C-alpha positions as CSV (number, residue, x, y, z in Angstrom):
1,M,76.7,1.0,18.4
2,T,77.4,4.7,18.8
3,Q,75.0,7.0,17.0
4,T,76.8,9.4,14.6
5,E,75.6,12.8,13.4
6,P,74.4,13.2,9.9
7,Q,77.0,14.2,7.4
8,A,76.8,17.0,4.9
9,P,76.4,15.6,1.4
10,G,79.7,15.4,-0.5
11,F,81.7,16.6,2.5
12,D,84.6,14.6,3.9
13,H,83.7,14.6,7.6
14,E,86.5,12.3,8.7
15,E,89.2,14.2,6.9
16,N,88.0,17.5,8.4
17,V,87.9,16.1,11.9
18,A,91.4,14.9,11.5
19,N,92.5,18.3,10.3
20,L,90.9,19.9,13.4
21,Q,92.7,17.5,15.7
22,T,96.0,18.3,14.0
23,A,95.2,22.0,14.1
24,G,94.7,21.8,17.8
25,K,98.4,20.8,18.2
26,H,99.7,23.9,16.4
27,T,100.7,27.1,18.1
28,A,99.7,30.4,16.6
29,K,102.4,32.1,14.5
30,T,101.5,35.7,15.0
31,A,98.9,36.0,17.7
32,G,98.9,36.4,21.5
33,K,98.5,33.4,23.8
34,L,96.9,32.5,27.1
35,V,99.2,32.8,30.1
36,S,97.7,32.0,33.5
37,G,94.2,32.7,32.2
38,K,95.2,36.1,30.7
39,I,95.6,36.9,27.1
40,M,99.0,38.2,26.3
41,E,100.0,40.1,23.2
42,P,103.1,39.2,21.1
43,D,105.0,42.0,22.8
44,G,104.1,40.6,26.3
45,K,101.4,43.1,27.2
46,E,98.2,42.0,28.7
47,W,95.0,42.3,26.8
48,S,92.2,44.3,28.4
49,P,88.8,45.6,27.3
50,S,90.3,49.0,26.8
51,S,93.6,48.0,25.1
52,W,92.0,48.7,21.7
53,K,92.5,52.4,22.5
54,L,96.3,51.9,21.8
55,Y,95.5,51.1,18.2
56,S,94.0,53.1,15.3
57,A,90.2,52.8,15.4
58,A,88.4,53.2,12.0
59,Q,84.8,54.2,11.6
60,Q,84.4,55.8,15.1
61,P,82.0,58.8,15.6
62,E,83.5,62.2,16.4
63,W,81.8,62.6,19.7
64,P,81.3,66.3,20.5
65,S,81.8,65.9,24.2
66,L,84.2,63.5,25.8
67,D,82.6,64.2,29.2
68,A,79.2,63.2,27.9
69,L,80.7,60.1,26.4
70,E,82.4,59.1,29.6
71,S,79.1,59.7,31.5
72,A,77.2,57.3,29.1
73,T,79.9,54.6,29.1
74,T,80.2,54.7,32.9
75,R,76.5,54.0,33.2
76,L,76.7,51.3,30.6
77,S,79.5,49.6,32.5
78,S,77.2,49.2,35.6
79,M,74.2,47.8,33.7
80,P,73.3,44.1,33.7
81,A,74.8,41.8,31.0
82,L,72.5,41.3,28.1
83,V,73.6,37.7,27.4
84,M,75.0,35.1,29.7
85,P,78.4,33.3,29.4
86,A,76.7,29.8,29.3
87,D,74.7,30.8,26.2
88,V,77.8,32.3,24.5
89,H,79.6,29.0,25.1
90,R,76.6,26.9,23.8
91,L,76.6,28.9,20.6
92,Q,80.3,28.3,20.1
93,D,79.7,24.5,20.6
94,E,76.9,24.6,18.0
95,L,79.2,26.5,15.6
96,A,81.9,23.9,16.1
97,R,79.4,21.4,14.6
98,V,79.1,23.7,11.6
99,S,82.9,23.8,11.2
100,T,82.9,20.0,10.8
101,G,80.0,19.8,8.4
102,N,77.5,18.7,10.9
103,A,75.2,21.8,11.0
104,F,74.4,24.9,8.9
105,L,74.4,28.5,10.0
106,L,71.6,30.9,9.2
107,Q,72.5,34.5,10.3
108,A,69.9,37.0,9.3
109,G,68.1,40.2,10.3
110,D,68.0,43.9,9.7
111,C,70.7,45.9,7.9
112,S,70.4,48.5,10.8
113,E,67.9,48.4,13.5
114,S,65.8,51.5,14.1
115,F,64.7,53.3,17.3
116,D,61.6,54.5,15.4
117,E,60.3,51.1,14.2
118,F,60.6,49.2,17.4
119,S,57.6,47.0,18.2
120,A,56.7,43.5,19.3
121,K,55.1,42.9,15.9
122,A,58.3,43.9,14.0
123,I,60.4,41.5,16.2
124,R,57.8,38.7,15.9
125,D,57.6,39.0,12.1
126,K,61.4,39.1,11.7
127,L,61.7,36.0,13.8
128,K,58.9,34.3,11.9
129,V,60.7,34.7,8.6
130,I,64.0,33.3,10.1
131,L,62.2,30.3,11.5
132,Q,60.5,29.6,8.2
133,M,63.8,29.7,6.4
134,A,65.4,27.5,9.0
135,V,62.7,24.7,8.6
136,A,63.2,24.5,4.9
137,L,67.0,24.4,5.3
138,T,67.0,21.9,8.1
139,Y,64.9,19.4,6.1
140,A,66.9,19.8,2.9
141,A,70.3,19.5,4.6
142,G,69.3,16.8,7.1
143,L,71.3,18.8,9.6
144,P,70.6,21.2,12.4
145,V,70.3,24.9,11.5
146,I,71.9,27.3,13.9
147,K,69.8,30.4,14.1
148,V,71.6,33.7,14.8
149,G,69.8,37.1,14.3
150,R,71.2,40.4,13.3
151,I,69.2,41.9,16.1
152,A,69.2,43.3,19.6
153,G,72.3,45.4,19.0
154,Q,72.7,46.1,15.2
155,F,72.2,49.8,15.5
156,A,75.4,51.1,13.8
157,K,76.8,51.0,10.3
158,P,80.2,51.8,8.7
159,R,80.2,54.5,6.1
160,S,82.3,55.1,3.0
161,S,82.7,58.8,4.0
162,P,82.5,60.7,7.3
163,T,80.3,63.3,5.7
164,E,77.6,63.5,3.0
165,R,76.2,66.4,1.0
166,V,72.5,66.9,1.5
167,N,70.6,69.8,-0.2
168,G,73.9,71.6,-0.8
169,T,75.0,71.3,2.8
170,D,77.8,69.0,4.1
171,L,76.5,67.0,7.1
172,P,78.0,64.2,9.3
173,A,77.1,60.8,7.7
174,F,74.3,58.9,9.3
175,R,76.0,56.1,11.2
176,G,72.9,54.3,12.7
177,H,70.6,55.1,15.6
178,M,73.2,54.2,18.1
179,V,75.2,57.2,17.0
180,N,72.9,59.8,15.4
181,C,69.6,60.3,13.4
182,E,69.1,60.2,9.7
183,L,67.2,63.5,9.5
184,P,69.1,65.9,7.2
185,D,70.0,68.6,9.7
186,L,73.2,69.3,11.8
187,L,71.6,68.7,15.2
188,S,70.2,65.3,14.1
189,R,73.5,64.2,12.5
190,T,75.6,65.2,15.5
191,P,76.7,62.1,17.4
192,D,75.0,61.8,20.8
193,P,76.4,59.4,23.5
194,E,73.0,59.1,25.1
195,R,72.0,57.0,22.1
196,L,74.3,54.3,23.5
197,I,72.0,54.0,26.5
198,S,69.0,53.9,24.2
199,A,70.6,51.1,22.2
200,Y,71.2,49.1,25.3
201,N,67.6,49.6,26.5
202,Q,66.0,48.6,23.2
203,S,68.4,45.6,23.0
204,S,67.3,44.5,26.4
205,A,63.6,44.8,25.5
206,T,64.2,43.0,22.2
207,L,65.9,40.1,23.9
208,T,63.0,39.7,26.4
209,L,60.6,39.4,23.4
210,L,62.8,37.0,21.5
211,N,63.1,34.7,24.5
212,A,59.4,34.7,25.0
213,F,58.7,34.0,21.3
214,S,61.4,31.3,20.9
215,S,60.4,29.4,24.0
216,G,56.7,29.6,23.6
217,G,54.2,28.2,21.1
218,F,55.2,30.8,18.5
219,A,58.2,28.7,17.5
220,D,56.3,25.4,17.3
221,L,57.4,23.4,14.3
222,S,53.9,22.6,13.1
223,H,53.0,26.3,13.1
224,V,56.2,27.3,11.2
225,H,55.6,24.5,8.7
226,S,52.0,25.7,8.1
227,W,53.3,29.2,7.4
228,N,55.5,27.7,4.7
229,L,52.6,25.8,3.2
230,E,50.7,29.1,3.0
231,F,53.7,30.7,1.2
232,V,54.0,27.8,-1.3
233,A,50.3,27.9,-2.1
234,S,50.0,31.7,-2.4
235,S,51.3,31.9,-6.0
236,K,51.9,29.9,-9.1
237,Q,55.6,30.6,-8.9
238,G,55.8,29.4,-5.3
239,K,54.4,26.0,-6.2
240,R,57.9,25.0,-7.5
241,Y,58.8,24.5,-3.8
242,N,55.7,22.2,-3.3
243,K,57.8,19.1,-3.3
244,I,60.0,20.0,-0.3
245,A,57.0,21.4,1.6
246,N,55.0,18.2,1.0
247,E,57.9,16.1,2.1
248,I,58.2,18.0,5.4
249,D,54.4,17.5,5.8
250,Q,54.8,13.7,5.2
251,A,57.7,13.5,7.7
252,L,55.6,15.2,10.4
253,R,52.7,12.8,9.7
254,F,55.1,9.8,9.9
255,I,56.4,10.9,13.3
256,S,52.8,11.1,14.6
257,A,52.0,7.7,13.0
258,C,54.9,6.1,14.8
259,G,53.2,7.0,18.1
260,I,55.5,9.8,19.0
261,E,53.5,12.5,20.9
262,M,54.6,15.7,19.2
263,D,53.4,17.7,22.2
264,S,55.8,15.9,24.5
265,V,58.9,16.6,22.4
266,E,60.2,20.0,23.8
267,S,62.6,20.6,20.8
268,L,59.6,20.7,18.5
269,H,58.1,23.6,20.3
270,R,61.0,25.9,21.1
271,V,64.3,26.9,19.5
272,N,67.7,28.2,20.5
273,F,67.9,31.7,19.0
274,Y,71.1,33.8,19.3
275,T,71.8,37.5,18.8
276,S,74.7,39.1,16.9
277,H,75.8,42.5,15.6
278,E,78.8,44.2,14.1
279,A,81.2,45.3,16.9
280,L,81.6,48.7,15.4
281,I,81.2,51.3,18.1
282,L,84.0,50.3,20.4
283,H,83.1,52.4,23.4
284,Y,79.8,50.6,23.6
285,E,81.4,47.1,23.3
286,E,84.1,47.9,25.9
287,S,81.4,49.2,28.3
288,L,79.5,45.9,28.1
289,T,82.5,43.6,28.4
290,R,82.2,41.5,31.5
291,S,84.3,38.9,33.3
292,D,83.0,35.3,33.2
293,P,82.7,34.4,36.9
294,F,83.4,30.7,36.2
295,S,86.4,31.0,33.9
296,G,87.7,34.5,34.6
297,S,87.9,35.2,30.9
298,W,86.4,38.3,29.2
299,Y,83.3,38.2,27.1
300,D,81.2,40.8,25.4
301,S,77.7,40.7,27.1
302,S,76.1,42.8,24.3
303,A,75.5,39.8,22.1
304,H,76.2,36.1,21.7
305,M,78.3,36.6,18.6
306,L,80.1,39.7,17.3
307,W,81.6,40.3,13.9
308,V,84.2,42.7,12.4
309,G,83.4,44.3,9.1
310,E,85.4,44.5,5.8
311,R,86.2,48.2,6.5
312,T,87.5,47.6,10.1
313,R,89.4,44.3,9.9
314,Q,92.9,45.8,9.8
315,L,95.3,43.3,11.4
316,N,96.8,46.0,13.6
317,G,93.6,47.9,14.1
318,A,91.5,48.5,17.2
319,H,88.6,46.3,16.2
320,V,90.6,43.2,15.6
321,E,92.5,44.0,18.8
322,Y,89.3,44.2,20.8
323,L,87.8,41.1,19.4
324,S,90.9,39.0,19.9
325,G,90.5,39.2,23.6
326,I,86.8,38.2,24.2
327,T,85.6,34.6,24.3
328,N,82.4,35.1,22.2
329,P,82.3,33.5,18.8
330,I,83.6,36.0,16.2
331,G,82.7,36.6,12.6
332,M,84.9,38.4,10.1
333,K,83.7,39.8,6.8
334,I,86.1,39.3,3.9
335,G,85.9,40.8,0.4
336,H,87.6,40.3,-2.9
337,T,90.7,42.2,-1.9
338,V,91.9,39.9,0.9
339,T,95.0,37.8,0.2
340,P,95.5,34.3,1.5
341,D,98.5,35.3,3.7
342,E,96.5,38.3,5.1
343,L,93.6,36.0,5.9
344,V,95.8,33.5,7.8
345,A,97.4,36.3,9.8
346,L,93.9,37.6,10.8
347,C,92.8,34.1,11.7
348,D,95.8,33.6,13.9
349,K,95.2,36.9,15.6
350,L,91.5,36.2,16.3
351,D,91.8,32.5,17.0
352,P,95.3,31.7,18.3
353,Q,94.2,28.5,20.0
354,R,92.4,27.3,16.8
355,T,89.2,26.5,18.6
356,P,86.4,25.0,16.5
357,G,83.4,27.3,16.4
358,R,85.4,30.4,17.5
359,L,85.8,32.0,14.1
360,T,83.3,32.4,11.2
361,L,84.6,33.8,7.9
362,I,81.8,35.6,6.1
363,T,82.5,36.1,2.4
364,R,81.1,39.2,0.7
365,I,82.8,39.0,-2.7
366,G,80.1,39.6,-5.4
367,H,78.3,37.3,-7.8
368,A,80.7,38.0,-10.7
369,R,83.9,37.4,-8.7
370,I,83.2,34.7,-6.2
371,E,84.1,31.5,-8.2
372,D,87.5,33.0,-9.0
373,V,88.3,34.7,-5.7
374,L,87.0,32.2,-3.1
375,P,88.8,28.8,-4.1
376,P,92.3,30.0,-3.3
377,L,91.2,31.3,0.1
378,L,89.5,27.9,0.8
379,E,92.6,26.0,-0.2
380,T,94.8,28.1,2.0
381,I,92.6,27.8,5.1
382,K,92.2,24.0,4.5
383,K,95.9,23.6,4.1
384,E,96.6,25.5,7.4
385,G,94.0,23.3,9.1
386,L,92.1,26.2,10.5
387,P,88.8,25.1,12.0
388,V,86.7,28.0,10.7
389,V,83.0,28.2,9.7
390,W,82.5,29.5,6.1
391,A,79.4,31.6,5.5
392,C,78.2,33.6,2.5
393,D,77.0,37.2,2.7
394,P,75.5,37.6,-0.8
395,M,74.1,41.1,0.0
396,H,76.9,43.7,0.5
397,A,79.0,43.2,-2.7
398,N,75.9,43.2,-4.9
399,T,74.5,46.6,-4.1
400,I,73.6,48.8,-7.1
401,T,72.0,52.2,-7.6
402,A,68.7,52.4,-9.5
403,E,67.9,55.2,-11.9
404,S,65.8,56.8,-9.1
405,G,69.0,57.1,-7.0
406,R,67.9,54.5,-4.5
407,K,70.3,51.7,-3.4
408,T,68.9,48.3,-4.3
409,R,70.0,44.7,-4.9
410,R,68.8,42.1,-7.5
411,F,67.5,38.9,-6.1
412,D,69.1,37.0,-8.9
413,D,72.5,38.5,-8.1
414,I,72.1,37.4,-4.4
415,L,71.1,33.9,-5.5
416,Q,74.0,33.7,-8.0
417,E,76.6,34.6,-5.3
418,I,75.3,31.8,-3.1
419,K,75.5,29.4,-6.0
420,G,79.1,30.5,-6.6
421,F,79.8,30.0,-2.9
422,F,78.5,26.4,-3.1
423,A,80.4,25.7,-6.3
424,A,83.7,26.9,-4.8
425,H,83.3,24.7,-1.8
426,R,82.4,21.8,-4.0
427,E,85.6,22.4,-6.0
428,V,87.9,22.5,-3.0
429,G,86.0,19.8,-0.9
430,T,85.1,22.1,2.0
431,W,81.7,22.7,3.7
432,P,79.6,25.8,2.7
433,G,78.6,26.3,6.3
434,G,76.0,29.0,6.2
435,M,74.6,32.3,4.9
436,H,74.4,35.8,6.3
437,I,71.3,37.7,5.0
438,E,69.8,41.2,5.5
439,L,66.1,40.9,5.7
440,T,62.9,42.1,7.3
441,G,59.5,40.6,8.1
442,D,57.8,43.6,6.5
443,D,56.4,43.7,3.0
444,V,59.0,46.2,1.8
445,T,60.0,47.0,-1.8
446,E,63.8,47.4,-1.5
447,C,65.3,44.5,-3.5
448,L,64.5,43.8,-7.2
449,G,63.1,40.5,-8.5
450,G,61.9,37.4,-6.6
451,L,58.6,35.6,-6.9
452,D,56.7,38.9,-7.2
453,D,59.2,40.2,-9.8
454,L,59.6,43.6,-8.1
455,A,60.6,46.2,-10.7
456,E,62.6,49.5,-10.3
457,D,59.5,51.6,-10.7
458,Q,58.1,49.9,-7.6
459,L,61.0,50.6,-5.2
460,H,59.4,53.8,-3.9
461,L,56.2,52.1,-2.7
462,R,57.6,50.7,0.6
463,Y,61.3,51.7,0.8
464,T,61.7,52.1,4.6
465,T,65.3,51.0,5.3
466,T,67.5,53.5,7.2
467,C,70.6,52.2,5.4
468,D,70.9,49.2,3.0
469,P,68.1,47.4,1.0
470,R,66.7,44.3,2.6
471,L,64.9,41.2,1.3
472,N,61.2,41.2,2.2
473,A,59.5,38.2,3.8
474,R,58.5,36.5,0.6
475,Q,61.9,37.0,-1.0
476,S,63.7,35.7,2.1
477,I,61.6,32.5,2.2
478,E,62.0,32.0,-1.5
479,L,65.8,32.3,-1.1
480,A,65.7,29.6,1.7
481,F,63.9,27.2,-0.6
482,Q,66.4,27.9,-3.4
483,V,69.3,27.2,-1.0
484,A,67.5,24.1,0.2
485,E,67.5,22.8,-3.3
486,M,71.3,23.4,-3.5
487,L,71.8,21.6,-0.2
488,R,69.8,18.6,-1.5
489,A,71.9,18.5,-4.7
């Protein structure tokens, strides 16, 4: 008898696999295609890492010196790849399992990484929280959880305006440490191409630490589970998750009682952990684009997975053009304004071969809109037979401004959007494949609510983000247990 993978509850696995097989026979309607191993645009032109320069590029810095920019990108082009093609392909294979309802995606990490807060402890604590979340989700879903960090490259952020007024002076907007500094003076806010080199170096060091932590004893399942038991026991409110925590404990005891030596099972002591960031600063991404020596195809060596944001996903824009030609798994943020036809056209551009695991659609719609906006999009993609992964970003469309003027998010709004995401998929009969969360391992006070019932007058206590508010460690783990209960239901 052939062993089958566990199915997602309430998800029609056989129907979806049939749809994927049918989709593989289609040809893309609007996108380029592979010709002799090269990606050709609809007008017959060949894609290249620099072909994005022929298109309008949103959200790019106004570099003061093109000579300095060329110097930095030339040096980047000669630096070693940060990730290897084999790991990129393995991630796509794992995401293909998500697209058929046989795995769940957890993509999480900093809003925007900082040059100033770089340390082994910060990286370790961030990874610790993601691992804790993954254990609860894995047990509840009965499925593997694919762990992808917003880390080792998430140094740039899009802005709603190219300038901002600070103390009566108009300054260039802070675009993340890859571009400039948040200090409120003209010199600090002037884009500096040397920061591209600094971003590469910090990403390299971060990857080294992540590899060490994820392959060593730090990622041991028994350790991660004990951390969750401590979280559950640390407050009266946390005890509501005692049932799941105890069941995991019993499962581990059962494995040992069956005579299975936990120490000898490698998968219980290490994890596959992947990196991702928004492909925003295109000169940086182009400089780190490499040719896969085995397939001859192009891939972006800056991360295992890249995504295009809501502000830069124009069908005929430079970001979509660039991402259409690399073989990495691609994410695309979509908000409440996207139309079904527009979404299909974007999918065809980014995934012309309709390859499972290639494209992840990350919804950022808002808790008040999601149950109305999402179902028609799900229906359209399902009808087209597109093998996408659906993930929920419940953070970005739920940002509010507190009376103090600080940006914040309510934990209850974040949770409500995820509930709406699950409800919409249940209505249409598709798989809610994952979630995309901004978090930190630090005990920050940036998002309201959660187990500790963080209030507005507490925001100032430890508000350290350089951009958007993040869930702290306890809020993140609580969210994972709440989503675990949804998966079980």
